[in-house]
C-alpha positions in Angstrom: 87.4 110.7 37.7 89.1 114.0 36.8 91.3 114.7 39.8 92.9 111.3 40.3 94.1 108.6 37.9 94.9 104.9 38.4 97.0 102.2 36.9 97.7 98.6 37.9 101.0 96.8 38.2 99.9 93.2 38.7 98.0 93.2 42.0 99.3 96.7 43.0 97.2 99.8 42.4 99.0 103.1 41.7 96.9 106.2 42.5 98.0 109.5 41.2 96.7 112.9 42.2 96.2 114.3 38.7 96.1 118.1 39.1 99.5 118.8 37.8 98.9 122.4 36.9 97.7 123.1 40.4 100.7 121.2 41.9 98.2 118.4 42.7 96.6 120.5 45.4 93.7 118.7 47.2 90.3 120.3 46.6 86.9 119.0 47.8 86.4 117.1 44.6 89.7 115.3 44.9 88.8 114.1 48.4 85.5 112.8 47.1 87.2 111.0 44.3 89.8 109.4 46.6 87.0 108.2 49.0 84.9 106.9 46.1 87.9 104.9 44.8 88.8 103.5 48.2 85.3 102.3 48.7 85.3 100.3 45.4 88.8 98.8 45.4 88.4 95.0 45.1 90.1 93.2 48.1 89.0 89.7 47.5 88.8 87.3 44.5 91.0 86.9 41.4 91.0 90.7 40.8 92.0 91.6 44.4 94.4 94.5 45.1 97.2 93.5 47.5 98.8 97.0 47.9 98.4 100.6 47.0 100.9 103.3 46.0 99.8 107.0 46.2 101.8 109.6 44.2 101.4 112.9 42.4 101.3 113.5 38.6 104.5 115.0 37.2 107.7 115.7 39.0 107.0 119.0 40.8 104.6 117.9 43.5 103.2 114.9 45.4 100.5 117.3 46.6 101.2 120.9 47.4 98.6 121.3 50.1 94.9 122.1 50.1 93.4 124.3 47.4 93.7 127.6 49.3 91.2 129.3 46.9 88.5 127.2 48.5 89.3 128.7 51.9 88.3 132.2 50.9 84.6 131.4 50.7 83.9 129.2 53.7 82.6 129.9 57.2 84.2 128.5 60.4 81.5 125.9 60.5 82.2 124.8 57.0 85.9 124.8 57.8 85.2 122.3 60.7 83.2 120.1 58.4 86.0 120.2 55.8 88.5 119.2 58.4 86.3 116.3 59.7 85.7 115.0 56.2 89.4 115.2 55.3 90.3 113.4 58.5 87.8 110.6 57.7 89.3 110.0 54.3 92.8 109.9 55.7 91.7 107.7 58.5 90.3 105.3 55.9 93.7 105.2 54.2 95.4 104.7 57.6 93.1 101.8 58.4 93.1 100.2 54.9 93.6 96.5 55.1 96.4 96.3 52.5 99.7 98.3 52.6 99.6 101.9 51.3 102.9 103.6 50.4 103.2 107.3 49.7 105.7 107.8 46.8 106.6 111.4 47.4 107.8 113.3 44.3 108.4 117.0 44.7 106.5 119.1 47.2 104.3 117.5 49.9 103.0 120.4 51.9 100.1 121.0 54.2 97.2 118.7 53.3 99.6 116.9 50.9 102.0 116.1 53.6 99.1 115.0 55.8 98.1 112.6 53.0 101.6 111.2 53.1 101.6 110.9 56.9 98.4 108.7 56.8 100.0 106.2 54.5 101.7 103.2 56.1 105.1 103.8 54.5 106.7 106.9 52.9 109.3 106.9 50.2 110.6 110.2 48.8 112.8 111.3 45.9 115.9 113.3 47.0 114.3 116.5 45.5 111.2 116.3 47.7 110.3 119.0 50.1 107.9 118.4 53.0 106.2 120.5 55.6 103.1 121.9 57.3 103.0 125.7 56.6 99.5 126.3 57.9 100.7 128.6 60.8 102.0 131.0 58.1 98.3 131.4 57.1 97.1 131.9 60.7 95.8 128.3 60.7 96.9 124.8 61.8 96.9 121.5 60.0 93.3 120.2 59.8 93.6 116.7 58.4 95.3 114.9 61.2 98.8 116.4 60.8 99.2 117.5 64.4 98.5 114.0 65.6 100.3 111.8 63.2 103.5 113.9 63.0 103.6 114.0 66.9 103.4 110.2 67.0 106.3 109.9 64.4 108.7 112.5 65.7 107.6 113.3 69.3 105.8 116.4 70.6 108.8 118.8 70.8 109.9 118.2 67.2 106.3 118.3 65.9 105.8 121.7 67.5 109.0 123.0 65.9 108.1 121.7 62.4 104.5 122.8 62.5 104.9 126.2 64.2 108.0 127.2 62.1 106.2 126.2 58.9 109.6 125.5 57.3 110.1 122.8 54.7 112.2 119.7 55.3 114.4 118.1 52.7 113.9 114.4 52.1 117.1 113.5 54.0 115.9 115.4 57.0 112.6 113.6 56.9 114.5 110.3 56.7 116.7 111.2 59.7 113.5 111.9 61.7 111.9 108.6 60.8 109.2 110.2 58.7 110.5 108.7 55.4 111.8 105.2 55.1 113.8 105.6 51.9 115.2 108.4 49.8 115.6 107.7 46.1 117.2 109.5 43.1 114.8 111.9 41.4 111.9 110.2 39.5 112.4 106.8 41.2 110.1 107.0 44.3 107.4 104.9 42.6 110.0 102.3 41.4 111.4 102.0 44.9 107.8 101.8 46.3 107.0 98.9 44.0 110.2 97.1 45.1 109.3 97.5 48.8 105.6 96.5 48.2 106.5 93.3 46.4 108.7 92.2 49.3 105.6 92.6 51.5 103.0 91.1 49.2 104.9 87.8 48.6 104.0 86.8 52.1 100.6 85.7 53.6 98.0 88.4 52.9 96.2 87.6 56.2 99.4 88.1 58.2 100.0 91.4 56.5 96.4 92.5 57.2 96.8 91.6 60.9 100.1 93.4 61.2 98.6 96.6 59.8 95.8 96.6 62.3 98.0 95.6 65.3 100.6 98.4 64.6 97.8 100.9 64.1 96.3 100.0 67.5 99.6 100.7 69.1 99.2 104.4 68.0 95.8 104.7 69.7 95.7 102.1 72.5 98.8 100.0 73.1 97.0 97.7 75.6 94.4 96.8 72.9 97.3 96.4 70.5 98.9 93.7 72.7 95.5 91.9 73.1 94.9 92.0 69.4 98.4 90.7 68.7 97.8 87.6 70.9 94.4 86.9 69.5 95.6 87.3 65.9 98.7 85.1 66.6 96.3 82.3 67.7 93.7 82.8 65.0 96.3 82.6 62.2 97.3 79.1 63.4 93.9 77.9 62.0 94.5 79.3 58.5 95.7 77.3 55.5 98.4 79.9 54.9 100.0 79.3 58.3 100.0 75.5 57.7 101.5 76.1 54.2 104.1 78.5 55.6 105.3 76.2 58.4 105.4 73.2 56.0 107.3 75.2 53.4 109.9 76.3 56.0 110.4 72.7 57.2 110.6 71.4 53.6 113.0 74.2 52.6 110.8 75.5 49.8 109.0 78.7 48.9 105.5 78.8 50.3 102.4 79.1 48.1 100.1 81.4 50.0 96.4 81.5 49.0 95.1 84.2 51.3 93.1 81.9 53.5 
């Protein structure tokens, strides 16, 4: 892969958009590489990945939008296809069965900000700048940004952010609930690892069900409640729930096995 790179930290996979000279902009090949990687990540067995961190190479950008050069040679039909394919990749991230954190370093603009928005948690360095400037180009966000940002901040604020095209500082994004933590420069990945490890020390099946239940709330709350009840009941039949309850009563740390 030439547009992304990976490294492991125990059972955590760190994915970096690796187009530093282009401020990690997202071209078609980058989308293809991300999808190919997602489809091959091991989720079971001794080599299983328990969480993912997505970041950008270097300190200047997480991902500074789509590769605008590609926009100059496509038709409206091709633009629709591009939007649909991008939405599919980001939906796969949003629906991924292990936690995905965006470690935002530098600029996260346009498609790059939309990539961050589809992750389950966002952590940003204090020097980060975020926004959706597509209206300045006579366009709108095409990879789910209008939908996910609206869910996070409400319609009125989403309209203001998108239609103004202005960039937000990391502190503003945190105040709006878009970003969970703001770190000192260069420490977004470190903080992401800290947060992830607090999550992955618990029962993997519980985490998986929480991810799906909370996602259902964004698309159909009634189904979310139903799924919560069924999952609550199903987990009682797992070895991990028996281990967790026993460990609590015995005042010891549980040893979860993921079953």
